[in-house]
C-alpha positions as CSV (number, residue, x, y, z in Angstrom):
1,X,2.5,-11.3,18.9
2,X,1.8,-8.2,20.1
3,X,4.0,-4.9,18.7
4,X,5.5,-3.2,21.4
5,X,5.1,0.9,21.3
6,X,8.1,2.6,20.4
7,X,9.3,4.1,23.3
8,X,9.6,7.3,21.7
9,X,5.7,7.2,20.8
10,X,5.6,10.2,24.4
11,X,8.6,12.1,23.3
12,X,7.5,14.5,21.6
13,X,4.0,14.8,23.2
14,X,0.8,14.8,21.4
15,X,1.7,18.1,19.9
16,X,2.8,15.6,17.5
17,X,0.5,13.1,16.1
18,X,2.1,13.5,12.8
19,X,4.8,11.6,14.2
20,X,2.5,9.2,14.9
21,X,1.3,8.8,12.6
22,X,4.3,8.4,11.2
23,X,5.6,5.3,13.8
24,X,2.0,4.0,13.6
25,X,2.9,3.4,10.1
26,X,5.7,2.0,10.1
27,X,5.0,-0.8,12.7
28,X,2.0,-1.1,10.2
29,X,4.8,-1.8,7.7
30,X,6.4,-3.5,10.2
31,X,3.7,-6.5,10.6
32,X,2.6,-6.3,7.1
33,X,5.8,-7.4,5.6
34,X,6.2,-9.9,8.5
35,X,2.5,-11.6,7.5
36,X,3.3,-10.9,3.6
37,X,6.9,-13.1,4.0
38,X,4.8,-15.9,5.9
39,X,2.1,-16.1,4.3
40,X,2.4,-15.2,0.7
41,X,6.3,-15.7,0.2
42,X,6.0,-11.5,-0.9
43,X,7.7,-8.4,0.0
44,X,5.5,-5.3,1.1
45,X,7.0,-3.8,-2.7
46,X,5.7,-6.4,-4.3
47,X,2.5,-6.6,-2.2
48,X,1.9,-2.8,-3.6
49,X,2.9,-3.4,-7.1
50,X,0.3,-6.1,-7.0
51,X,-2.7,-4.8,-5.2
52,X,-2.6,-1.5,-7.9
53,X,-2.3,-3.1,-10.6
54,X,-5.0,-5.9,-9.8
55,X,-7.3,-2.1,-8.0
56,X,-6.9,-0.7,-12.2
57,X,-6.0,-2.7,-14.7
58,X,-3.9,-2.4,-17.1
59,X,-1.3,0.5,-16.2
60,X,2.6,2.0,-16.6
61,X,5.3,2.0,-13.9
62,X,4.2,5.4,-14.1
63,X,1.2,5.2,-13.3
64,X,1.8,2.7,-10.3
65,X,4.4,4.9,-9.0
66,X,1.7,8.0,-8.5
67,X,-1.5,5.3,-7.3
68,X,1.1,4.5,-4.9
69,X,3.7,6.9,-4.1
70,X,6.3,4.4,-5.6
71,X,9.7,4.9,-6.6
72,X,10.6,3.5,-10.1
73,X,13.9,1.7,-9.1
74,X,10.9,-0.1,-6.7
75,X,8.4,-1.0,-9.0
76,X,11.5,-2.3,-11.1
77,X,12.8,-4.9,-8.1
78,X,9.5,-6.3,-7.2
79,X,8.4,-6.6,-11.4
80,X,11.9,-9.1,-11.5
81,X,9.6,-11.0,-8.9
82,X,6.7,-11.1,-10.0
83,X,6.4,-11.9,-13.6
84,X,8.5,-14.9,-13.3
85,X,6.4,-15.8,-10.5
86,X,3.6,-15.3,-13.2
87,X,1.7,-12.4,-11.6
88,X,2.1,-9.6,-13.7
89,X,3.0,-9.4,-17.6
90,X,4.1,-6.4,-19.5
91,X,3.7,-5.5,-22.3
92,X,4.5,-3.1,-24.9
93,X,2.6,0.1,-25.4
94,X,0.7,-0.2,-28.8
95,X,0.8,3.2,-28.9
96,X,3.8,4.2,-26.9
97,X,7.4,2.4,-27.9
98,X,9.2,2.7,-25.5
99,X,6.6,2.3,-22.9
100,X,5.1,-0.6,-20.9
101,X,1.2,-1.9,-19.7
102,X,1.4,-4.2,-16.7
103,X,-1.3,-6.8,-16.1
104,X,-2.2,-9.2,-13.9
105,X,-1.9,-12.2,-14.8
106,X,-5.2,-14.7,-13.4
107,X,-2.8,-16.0,-10.7
108,X,-1.8,-12.1,-9.7
109,X,-5.6,-11.8,-9.4
110,X,-6.2,-14.4,-7.6
111,X,-3.2,-13.8,-4.9
112,X,-4.4,-10.7,-4.8
113,X,-7.7,-11.4,-3.5
114,X,-6.5,-14.1,-0.7
115,X,-4.1,-11.1,0.5
116,X,-7.0,-8.5,0.1
117,X,-9.1,-11.2,2.9
118,X,-6.0,-10.5,5.0
119,X,-5.6,-7.3,5.4
120,X,-9.4,-6.7,5.8
121,X,-9.0,-9.2,8.7
122,X,-5.6,-7.2,10.0
123,X,-7.1,-4.0,9.6
124,X,-10.1,-4.5,11.7
125,X,-8.3,-6.1,14.5
126,X,-6.6,-2.3,14.8
127,X,-9.0,-0.8,14.5
128,X,-11.2,-3.5,16.8
129,X,-11.3,-0.9,19.5
130,X,-13.7,2.4,17.3
131,X,-16.7,2.4,16.5
132,X,-17.8,2.8,12.9
133,X,-18.8,6.5,13.9
134,X,-15.3,7.1,15.3
135,X,-13.6,5.4,12.6
136,X,-15.5,7.7,10.0
137,X,-14.5,10.5,11.8
138,X,-11.1,9.5,11.2
139,X,-10.6,9.3,7.7
140,X,-12.4,12.8,7.9
141,X,-8.9,14.1,10.2
142,X,-6.9,12.5,8.4
143,X,-8.0,13.7,4.5
144,X,-8.3,17.3,6.6
145,X,-4.4,16.3,7.5
146,X,-3.4,15.8,4.1
147,X,-5.2,18.2,2.4
148,X,-3.1,20.6,4.5
149,X,-0.2,18.8,3.5
150,X,2.0,22.0,1.3
151,X,0.8,21.3,-2.6
152,X,-2.0,18.7,-2.3
153,X,-4.2,18.8,-4.9
154,X,-7.2,16.6,-4.4
155,X,-7.7,14.1,-6.9
156,X,-12.2,14.3,-7.2
157,X,-10.9,18.1,-8.4
């Protein structure tokens, strides 16, 4: 099924590209949520937590929050579902009494790989009308916009 472009897409004109990016991100999130739920029984928040934990390895909730711009309440809710499902585990940090280390289990790693494969196919589909050069240029332009946001610091610096 093809998703309709929101009516407000053209409301403010071409001068409001950041608004169009926001709308596009929401459209992608809606489709992602539907797909994750139907195929894997995951919410978008649960997927984000699992994706980050499997990508960066054992980490704290704070590190996951910073990496994915996810608030602690969302992380906590997702952990309450993912841990009993056997996808993530939490263990006390031996170097810090109150901190917990979140680690993906083997089952979590396997599920994450399946979802990542689906995500790659989804992203390929939505970018199918763009050449390799156009994709590269769009990526560069998005980075420029991100770097122009007040308070943005490049982690590579």
